[in-house]
A tleap script that builds the chain and sets N, CA, C and O, in Angstrom:
source leaprc.protein.ff14SB
mol = sequence {
  NMET SER ALA LEU SER ASP PRO ALA ASN HIE
  PHE LEU GLN ALA VAL GLU TYR GLY THR ASN
  ASP ASP PRO VAL VAL GLN ARG ILE HIE PRO
  GLN ARG GLY ASN THR VAL VAL VAL VAL ASP
  PRO LEU ARG GLN PHE GLY GLU PRO VAL VAL
  ARG SER VAL PRO THR THR VAL ILE ALA GLU
  LEU PHE ASP ALA GLY ASP SER VAL GLU SER
  ILE ALA GLU LEU TYR GLU LEU GLU ARG ASP
  ASP VAL GLU ALA ALA LEU ARG TYR GLU ARG
  GLU ARG ILE LYS ALA GLN ASN PRO THR ALA
  CALA
}
set mol.1.N position { 0.900 -1.140 0.018 }
set mol.1.CA position { -0.011 -0.059 0.025 }
set mol.1.C position { 0.837 1.223 0.090 }
set mol.1.O position { 1.718 1.390 0.934 }
set mol.2.N position { 0.505 2.132 -0.874 }
set mol.2.CA position { 1.404 3.297 -0.934 }
set mol.2.C position { 1.027 4.482 0.113 }
set mol.2.O position { -0.118 4.657 0.530 }
set mol.3.N position { 2.056 5.204 0.446 }
set mol.3.CA position { 1.777 6.288 1.405 }
set mol.3.C position { 0.813 7.389 0.747 }
set mol.3.O position { 0.763 7.637 -0.458 }
set mol.4.N position { 0.111 7.959 1.682 }
set mol.4.CA position { -0.761 8.954 1.230 }
set mol.4.C position { -0.045 10.179 0.527 }
set mol.4.O position { 1.034 10.615 0.927 }
set mol.5.N position { -0.667 10.646 -0.444 }
set mol.5.CA position { -0.092 11.895 -1.266 }
set mol.5.C position { -0.127 12.997 -0.300 }
set mol.5.O position { -0.772 12.861 0.739 }
set mol.6.N position { 0.504 14.062 -0.552 }
set mol.6.CA position { 0.536 15.346 0.293 }
set mol.6.C position { -0.786 15.864 0.242 }
set mol.6.O position { -1.295 16.164 1.322 }
set mol.7.N position { -1.543 16.053 -0.957 }
set mol.7.CA position { -2.834 16.628 -0.830 }
set mol.7.C position { -3.766 15.813 0.028 }
set mol.7.O position { -4.516 16.411 0.800 }
set mol.8.N position { -3.781 14.488 -0.043 }
set mol.8.CA position { -4.635 13.607 0.742 }
set mol.8.C position { -4.292 13.730 2.225 }
set mol.8.O position { -5.161 13.710 3.097 }
set mol.9.N position { -3.035 13.853 2.462 }
set mol.9.CA position { -2.567 13.895 3.963 }
set mol.9.C position { -2.987 15.172 4.497 }
set mol.9.O position { -3.363 15.230 5.668 }
set mol.10.N position { -2.958 16.346 3.658 }
set mol.10.CA position { -3.350 17.716 4.093 }
set mol.10.C position { -4.852 17.552 4.389 }
set mol.10.O position { -5.272 17.989 5.460 }
set mol.11.N position { -5.612 17.013 3.607 }
set mol.11.CA position { -7.125 16.977 3.720 }
set mol.11.C position { -7.381 16.309 5.124 }
set mol.11.O position { -8.146 16.803 5.953 }
set mol.12.N position { -6.720 15.218 5.307 }
set mol.12.CA position { -6.961 14.432 6.598 }
set mol.12.C position { -6.653 15.276 7.765 }
set mol.12.O position { -7.360 15.239 8.772 }
set mol.13.N position { -5.561 16.075 7.655 }
set mol.13.CA position { -5.174 16.996 8.796 }
set mol.13.C position { -6.052 18.174 8.948 }
set mol.13.O position { -6.081 18.768 10.026 }
set mol.14.N position { -6.792 18.562 7.913 }
set mol.14.CA position { -7.600 19.775 7.758 }
set mol.14.C position { -8.926 19.562 8.298 }
set mol.14.O position { -9.614 20.514 8.669 }
set mol.15.N position { -9.364 18.223 8.369 }
set mol.15.CA position { -10.830 17.993 8.642 }
set mol.15.C position { -11.004 17.822 10.112 }
set mol.15.O position { -10.177 17.217 10.795 }
set mol.16.N position { -12.112 18.373 10.603 }
set mol.16.CA position { -12.646 18.098 11.964 }
set mol.16.C position { -13.817 17.236 11.915 }
set mol.16.O position { -14.813 17.588 11.282 }
set mol.17.N position { -13.768 16.185 12.509 }
set mol.17.CA position { -14.962 15.127 12.537 }
set mol.17.C position { -15.761 15.269 13.818 }
set mol.17.O position { -15.240 15.762 14.818 }
set mol.18.N position { -17.008 14.850 13.808 }
set mol.18.CA position { -17.954 14.930 14.890 }
set mol.18.C position { -17.463 13.832 15.890 }
set mol.18.O position { -16.325 13.363 15.853 }
set mol.19.N position { -18.407 13.475 16.767 }
set mol.19.CA position { -18.065 12.518 17.850 }
set mol.19.C position { -18.134 11.034 17.229 }
set mol.19.O position { -18.528 10.826 16.081 }
set mol.20.N position { -17.715 10.040 18.101 }
set mol.20.CA position { -17.723 8.717 17.603 }
set mol.20.C position { -19.181 8.257 17.163 }
set mol.20.O position { -19.388 7.482 16.229 }
set mol.21.N position { -20.165 8.838 17.958 }
set mol.21.CA position { -21.513 8.539 17.524 }
set mol.21.C position { -21.992 9.199 16.260 }
set mol.21.O position { -22.990 8.781 15.674 }
set mol.22.N position { -21.312 10.192 15.850 }
set mol.22.CA position { -21.605 11.080 14.610 }
set mol.22.C position { -20.342 11.534 13.899 }
set mol.22.O position { -19.995 12.714 13.849 }
set mol.23.N position { -19.629 10.451 13.313 }
set mol.23.CA position { -18.245 10.813 12.773 }
set mol.23.C position { -18.326 11.469 11.359 }
set mol.23.O position { -17.616 11.042 10.449 }
set mol.24.N position { -19.197 12.511 11.175 }
set mol.24.CA position { -19.316 13.183 9.967 }
set mol.24.C position { -18.339 14.431 10.018 }
set mol.24.O position { -17.979 14.966 11.067 }
set mol.25.N position { -17.999 14.780 8.883 }
set mol.25.CA position { -17.140 16.064 8.840 }
set mol.25.C position { -17.907 17.173 9.401 }
set mol.25.O position { -19.080 17.358 9.075 }
set mol.26.N position { -17.244 17.968 10.289 }
set mol.26.CA position { -17.993 19.103 10.800 }
set mol.26.C position { -17.485 20.417 10.194 }
set mol.26.O position { -18.251 21.319 9.857 }
set mol.27.N position { -16.196 20.474 10.078 }
set mol.27.CA position { -15.611 21.601 9.410 }
set mol.27.C position { -14.395 21.366 8.886 }
set mol.27.O position { -13.795 20.378 9.310 }
set mol.28.N position { -13.779 22.176 7.892 }
set mol.28.CA position { -12.527 22.014 7.317 }
set mol.28.C position { -11.678 23.391 7.457 }
set mol.28.O position { -12.203 24.501 7.368 }
set mol.29.N position { -10.448 23.193 7.662 }
set mol.29.CA position { -9.523 24.315 7.723 }
set mol.29.C position { -8.849 24.216 6.241 }
set mol.29.O position { -7.971 23.403 5.954 }
set mol.30.N position { -9.334 25.058 5.460 }
set mol.30.CA position { -8.786 25.068 3.962 }
set mol.30.C position { -7.394 25.488 3.713 }
set mol.30.O position { -6.858 25.225 2.637 }
set mol.31.N position { -6.818 26.089 4.594 }
set mol.31.CA position { -5.315 26.599 4.432 }
set mol.31.C position { -4.513 25.950 5.290 }
set mol.31.O position { -4.811 25.984 6.484 }
set mol.32.N position { -3.444 25.298 4.895 }
set mol.32.CA position { -2.410 24.610 5.775 }
set mol.32.C position { -1.795 25.743 6.720 }
set mol.32.O position { -1.349 26.818 6.320 }
set mol.33.N position { -1.854 25.303 8.059 }
set mol.33.CA position { -1.236 26.200 9.021 }
set mol.33.C position { -2.065 27.314 9.456 }
set mol.33.O position { -1.581 28.124 10.247 }
set mol.34.N position { -3.328 27.460 9.009 }
set mol.34.CA position { -4.322 28.409 9.267 }
set mol.34.C position { -5.416 27.893 9.921 }
set mol.34.O position { -6.359 27.500 9.233 }
set mol.35.N position { -5.473 27.815 11.185 }
set mol.35.CA position { -6.653 27.116 11.970 }
set mol.35.C position { -7.828 28.078 12.222 }
set mol.35.O position { -8.924 27.684 12.622 }
set mol.36.N position { -7.536 29.352 11.966 }
set mol.36.CA position { -8.589 30.431 12.237 }
set mol.36.C position { -9.632 30.345 11.287 }
set mol.36.O position { -10.802 30.410 11.666 }
set mol.37.N position { -9.314 30.194 9.996 }
set mol.37.CA position { -10.260 30.194 8.898 }
set mol.37.C position { -10.903 28.798 8.768 }
set mol.37.O position { -10.148 27.825 8.777 }
set mol.38.N position { -12.171 28.625 8.653 }
set mol.38.CA position { -12.872 27.365 8.578 }
set mol.38.C position { -13.932 27.509 7.590 }
set mol.38.O position { -14.497 28.578 7.357 }
set mol.39.N position { -14.206 26.321 6.974 }
set mol.39.CA position { -15.337 26.139 6.079 }
set mol.39.C position { -16.318 25.267 6.953 }
set mol.39.O position { -16.003 24.117 7.258 }
set mol.40.N position { -17.393 25.774 7.312 }
set mol.40.CA position { -18.438 25.117 8.105 }
set mol.40.C position { -19.754 25.162 7.592 }
set mol.40.O position { -20.232 26.295 7.545 }
set mol.41.N position { -20.488 24.213 7.185 }
set mol.41.CA position { -21.773 24.243 6.510 }
set mol.41.C position { -22.819 24.876 7.287 }
set mol.41.O position { -23.843 25.268 6.728 }
set mol.42.N position { -22.621 25.021 8.677 }
set mol.42.CA position { -23.547 25.792 9.607 }
set mol.42.C position { -23.239 27.241 9.720 }
set mol.42.O position { -24.027 27.980 10.311 }
set mol.43.N position { -22.180 27.679 9.206 }
set mol.43.CA position { -21.902 29.023 9.277 }
set mol.43.C position { -21.684 29.679 7.890 }
set mol.43.O position { -20.804 29.264 7.135 }
set mol.44.N position { -22.491 30.702 7.570 }
set mol.44.CA position { -22.439 31.527 6.220 }
set mol.44.C position { -22.585 30.576 5.052 }
set mol.44.O position { -21.965 30.818 4.016 }
set mol.45.N position { -23.354 29.519 5.146 }
set mol.45.CA position { -23.700 28.717 4.066 }
set mol.45.C position { -22.314 27.983 3.522 }
set mol.45.O position { -22.064 27.759 2.338 }
set mol.46.N position { -21.593 27.706 4.491 }
set mol.46.CA position { -20.273 27.034 3.936 }
set mol.46.C position { -19.265 27.866 3.399 }
set mol.46.O position { -18.335 27.306 2.819 }
set mol.47.N position { -19.274 29.018 3.476 }
set mol.47.CA position { -18.271 30.035 2.914 }
set mol.47.C position { -17.180 30.120 3.940 }
set mol.47.O position { -17.485 30.006 5.127 }
set mol.48.N position { -15.855 30.322 3.557 }
set mol.48.CA position { -14.783 30.377 4.541 }
set mol.48.C position { -15.123 31.614 5.474 }
set mol.48.O position { -15.552 32.675 5.019 }
set mol.49.N position { -14.894 31.381 6.812 }
set mol.49.CA position { -15.244 32.328 7.711 }
set mol.49.C position { -14.041 32.280 8.857 }
set mol.49.O position { -13.250 31.355 9.043 }
set mol.50.N position { -14.130 33.548 9.578 }
set mol.50.CA position { -13.325 33.575 10.804 }
set mol.50.C position { -14.491 33.934 11.807 }
set mol.50.O position { -15.081 35.013 11.763 }
set mol.51.N position { -14.763 32.951 12.697 }
set mol.51.CA position { -15.869 33.311 13.703 }
set mol.51.C position { -17.184 33.883 13.120 }
set mol.51.O position { -17.708 34.886 13.603 }
set mol.52.N position { -17.699 33.212 12.066 }
set mol.52.CA position { -18.749 33.459 11.357 }
set mol.52.C position { -18.729 34.756 10.501 }
set mol.52.O position { -19.741 35.129 9.908 }
set mol.53.N position { -17.658 35.377 10.453 }
set mol.53.CA position { -17.378 36.626 9.554 }
set mol.53.C position { -16.817 35.972 8.244 }
set mol.53.O position { -15.831 35.239 8.310 }
set mol.54.N position { -17.426 36.228 7.089 }
set mol.54.CA position { -16.837 35.792 5.852 }
set mol.54.C position { -15.455 36.442 5.537 }
set mol.54.O position { -15.294 37.654 5.679 }
set mol.55.N position { -14.529 35.670 5.136 }
set mol.55.CA position { -13.266 36.112 4.841 }
set mol.55.C position { -13.241 37.158 3.686 }
set mol.55.O position { -12.412 38.064 3.591 }
set mol.56.N position { -14.313 36.896 2.778 }
set mol.56.CA position { -14.440 37.890 1.648 }
set mol.56.C position { -14.773 39.384 2.068 }
set mol.56.O position { -14.358 40.407 1.524 }
set mol.57.N position { -15.674 39.265 3.233 }
set mol.57.CA position { -16.077 40.624 3.761 }
set mol.57.C position { -14.799 41.295 4.363 }
set mol.57.O position { -14.473 42.444 4.064 }
set mol.58.N position { -14.071 40.479 5.261 }
set mol.58.CA position { -12.842 41.111 5.834 }
set mol.58.C position { -11.905 41.682 4.768 }
set mol.58.O position { -11.361 42.779 4.897 }
set mol.59.N position { -11.741 40.873 3.694 }
set mol.59.CA position { -10.805 41.319 2.650 }
set mol.59.C position { -11.369 42.582 1.798 }
set mol.59.O position { -10.600 43.430 1.345 }
set mol.60.N position { -12.687 42.633 1.629 }
set mol.60.CA position { -13.265 43.730 0.944 }
set mol.60.C position { -13.171 45.039 1.791 }
set mol.60.O position { -12.966 46.106 1.212 }
set mol.61.N position { -13.304 44.990 3.040 }
set mol.61.CA position { -13.201 46.063 3.976 }
set mol.61.C position { -11.722 46.520 3.961 }
set mol.61.O position { -11.489 47.728 3.925 }
set mol.62.N position { -10.772 45.678 3.987 }
set mol.62.CA position { -9.447 46.023 4.008 }
set mol.62.C position { -8.981 46.712 2.698 }
set mol.62.O position { -8.281 47.723 2.661 }
set mol.63.N position { -9.467 46.022 1.614 }
set mol.63.CA position { -9.233 46.658 0.283 }
set mol.63.C position { -9.770 48.078 0.055 }
set mol.63.O position { -9.282 48.901 -0.719 }
set mol.64.N position { -10.822 48.242 0.822 }
set mol.64.CA position { -11.569 49.558 0.641 }
set mol.64.C position { -10.871 50.595 1.509 }
set mol.64.O position { -11.225 51.774 1.490 }
set mol.65.N position { -9.854 50.137 2.289 }
set mol.65.CA position { -9.091 51.108 3.074 }
set mol.65.C position { -9.235 51.058 4.523 }
set mol.65.O position { -8.598 51.857 5.210 }
set mol.66.N position { -10.022 50.184 5.064 }
set mol.66.CA position { -10.212 50.019 6.573 }
set mol.66.C position { -8.958 49.295 7.042 }
set mol.66.O position { -8.395 48.429 6.372 }
set mol.67.N position { -8.549 49.724 8.274 }
set mol.67.CA position { -7.338 49.120 8.921 }
set mol.67.C position { -7.638 47.745 9.495 }
set mol.67.O position { -8.783 47.362 9.737 }
set mol.68.N position { -6.543 47.029 9.697 }
set mol.68.CA position { -6.685 45.621 10.311 }
set mol.68.C position { -7.427 45.963 11.768 }
set mol.68.O position { -8.374 45.278 12.152 }
set mol.69.N position { -6.970 46.955 12.451 }
set mol.69.CA position { -7.525 47.193 13.852 }
set mol.69.C position { -8.966 47.588 13.820 }
set mol.69.O position { -9.757 47.149 14.654 }
set mol.70.N position { -9.346 48.479 12.791 }
set mol.70.CA position { -10.784 48.795 12.767 }
set mol.70.C position { -11.633 47.540 12.384 }
set mol.70.O position { -12.719 47.366 12.936 }
set mol.71.N position { -11.205 46.743 11.538 }
set mol.71.CA position { -12.058 45.562 11.209 }
set mol.71.C position { -12.070 44.624 12.400 }
set mol.71.O position { -13.098 44.066 12.785 }
set mol.72.N position { -10.892 44.476 12.961 }
set mol.72.CA position { -11.036 43.556 14.254 }
set mol.72.C position { -12.003 44.151 15.303 }
set mol.72.O position { -12.720 43.391 15.955 }
set mol.73.N position { -12.043 45.548 15.491 }
set mol.73.CA position { -12.902 46.098 16.488 }
set mol.73.C position { -14.334 45.922 16.044 }
set mol.73.O position { -15.211 45.591 16.842 }
set mol.74.N position { -14.566 46.150 14.737 }
set mol.74.CA position { -15.909 46.092 14.235 }
set mol.74.C position { -16.575 44.773 14.450 }
set mol.74.O position { -17.748 44.725 14.820 }
set mol.75.N position { -15.797 43.601 14.209 }
set mol.75.CA position { -16.392 42.374 14.299 }
set mol.75.C position { -15.953 41.594 15.661 }
set mol.75.O position { -16.201 40.401 15.833 }
set mol.76.N position { -15.352 42.315 16.496 }
set mol.76.CA position { -14.868 41.765 17.831 }
set mol.76.C position { -13.958 40.554 17.659 }
set mol.76.O position { -14.099 39.526 18.322 }
set mol.77.N position { -12.955 40.741 16.674 }
set mol.77.CA position { -11.993 39.753 16.369 }
set mol.77.C position { -10.560 40.237 16.900 }
set mol.77.O position { -10.329 41.404 17.217 }
set mol.78.N position { -9.698 39.270 16.951 }
set mol.78.CA position { -8.236 39.606 17.352 }
set mol.78.C position { -7.708 40.081 16.032 }
set mol.78.O position { -8.227 39.783 14.956 }
set mol.79.N position { -6.617 40.860 16.179 }
set mol.79.CA position { -5.906 41.278 14.936 }
set mol.79.C position { -5.431 40.125 14.200 }
set mol.79.O position { -5.517 40.076 12.973 }
set mol.80.N position { -4.916 39.159 14.925 }
set mol.80.CA position { -4.381 37.955 14.185 }
set mol.80.C position { -5.357 37.232 13.459 }
set mol.80.O position { -5.037 36.647 12.424 }
set mol.81.N position { -6.576 37.209 13.918 }
set mol.81.CA position { -7.710 36.613 13.105 }
set mol.81.C position { -7.927 37.395 11.969 }
set mol.81.O position { -8.122 36.733 10.950 }
set mol.82.N position { -7.951 38.667 11.839 }
set mol.82.CA position { -8.180 39.450 10.628 }
set mol.82.C position { -7.053 39.153 9.666 }
set mol.82.O position { -7.300 38.987 8.472 }
set mol.83.N position { -5.758 39.076 10.169 }
set mol.83.CA position { -4.536 38.952 9.323 }
set mol.83.C position { -4.773 37.485 8.749 }
set mol.83.O position { -4.569 37.283 7.552 }
set mol.84.N position { -5.189 36.490 9.562 }
set mol.84.CA position { -5.351 35.178 8.972 }
set mol.84.C position { -6.320 35.104 7.839 }
set mol.84.O position { -6.115 34.383 6.862 }
set mol.85.N position { -7.406 35.876 7.980 }
set mol.85.CA position { -8.434 35.909 6.926 }
set mol.85.C position { -7.887 36.599 5.622 }
set mol.85.O position { -8.160 36.165 4.503 }
set mol.86.N position { -7.105 37.691 5.839 }
set mol.86.CA position { -6.412 38.295 4.681 }
set mol.86.C position { -5.459 37.354 3.902 }
set mol.86.O position { -5.442 37.315 2.671 }
set mol.87.N position { -4.650 36.582 4.717 }
set mol.87.CA position { -3.778 35.718 4.128 }
set mol.87.C position { -4.511 34.702 3.312 }
set mol.87.O position { -4.119 34.395 2.186 }
set mol.88.N position { -5.662 34.134 3.913 }
set mol.88.CA position { -6.334 33.198 3.202 }
set mol.88.C position { -6.946 33.727 1.858 }
set mol.88.O position { -6.862 33.074 0.817 }
set mol.89.N position { -7.482 34.784 1.927 }
set mol.89.CA position { -8.084 35.476 0.611 }
set mol.89.C position { -6.955 35.738 -0.304 }
set mol.89.O position { -7.170 35.526 -1.497 }
set mol.90.N position { -5.836 36.144 0.036 }
set mol.90.CA position { -4.819 36.344 -0.976 }
set mol.90.C position { -4.234 35.233 -1.504 }
set mol.90.O position { -3.723 35.330 -2.620 }
set mol.91.N position { -4.207 34.065 -0.846 }
set mol.91.CA position { -3.767 32.798 -1.342 }
set mol.91.C position { -4.908 32.188 -2.208 }
set mol.91.O position { -4.628 31.538 -3.216 }
set mol.92.N position { -6.142 32.389 -1.831 }
set mol.92.CA position { -7.215 31.852 -2.705 }
set mol.92.C position { -7.289 32.569 -3.980 }
set mol.92.O position { -7.542 31.934 -5.004 }
set mol.93.N position { -7.074 33.940 -4.014 }
set mol.93.CA position { -7.102 34.616 -5.179 }
set mol.93.C position { -5.855 34.190 -6.072 }
set mol.93.O position { -6.027 33.919 -7.261 }
set mol.94.N position { -4.745 34.143 -5.551 }
set mol.94.CA position { -3.529 33.650 -6.137 }
set mol.94.C position { -3.732 32.260 -6.837 }
set mol.94.O position { -3.357 32.038 -7.988 }
set mol.95.N position { -4.335 31.384 -6.063 }
set mol.95.CA position { -4.634 29.912 -6.651 }
set mol.95.C position { -5.591 29.942 -7.786 }
set mol.95.O position { -5.509 29.126 -8.704 }
set mol.96.N position { -6.543 30.918 -7.737 }
set mol.96.CA position { -7.674 31.037 -8.874 }
set mol.96.C position { -6.993 31.610 -10.083 }
set mol.96.O position { -7.353 31.233 -11.198 }
set mol.97.N position { -6.024 32.505 -9.940 }
set mol.97.CA position { -5.362 33.229 -11.024 }
set mol.97.C position { -3.933 33.302 -10.848 }
set mol.97.O position { -3.433 34.341 -10.418 }
set mol.98.N position { -3.169 32.216 -11.164 }
set mol.98.CA position { -1.797 32.128 -10.837 }
set mol.98.C position { -0.904 33.202 -11.628 }
set mol.98.O position { 0.277 33.360 -11.318 }
set mol.99.N position { -1.470 33.888 -12.596 }
set mol.99.CA position { -0.614 34.753 -13.251 }
set mol.99.C position { -0.847 36.235 -12.753 }
set mol.99.O position { -0.251 37.196 -13.238 }
set mol.100.N position { -1.750 36.318 -11.762 }
set mol.100.CA position { -1.906 37.701 -11.117 }
set mol.100.C position { -0.752 37.918 -10.143 }
set mol.100.O position { -0.314 36.946 -9.528 }
set mol.101.N position { -0.265 39.054 -9.976 }
set mol.101.CA position { 0.914 39.486 -9.190 }
set mol.101.C position { 0.463 39.594 -7.783 }
set mol.101.O position { 1.255 39.940 -6.906 }
savepdb mol mol.pdb
quit
């Protein structure tokens, strides 16, 4: 039997399962090393979020000129949470358009 490929191993490490009575996938951490951003079907219709705030909303506010601190205060998040959402969104955009700078 061959070893798991890196993407398969990443998926297994990124998934949070329910209890032994209900071992269904509960949420996924889509970015390696970023445990703050989750995809959870019970939050924002399964869109990537940080504590129920969509990462796209955080990125849009930042791109519109809001500071990390003001976004954190608005949504009662830690500065690190906002920065994690911004890192996730930048990586997601880069993956969708590898030729973008």
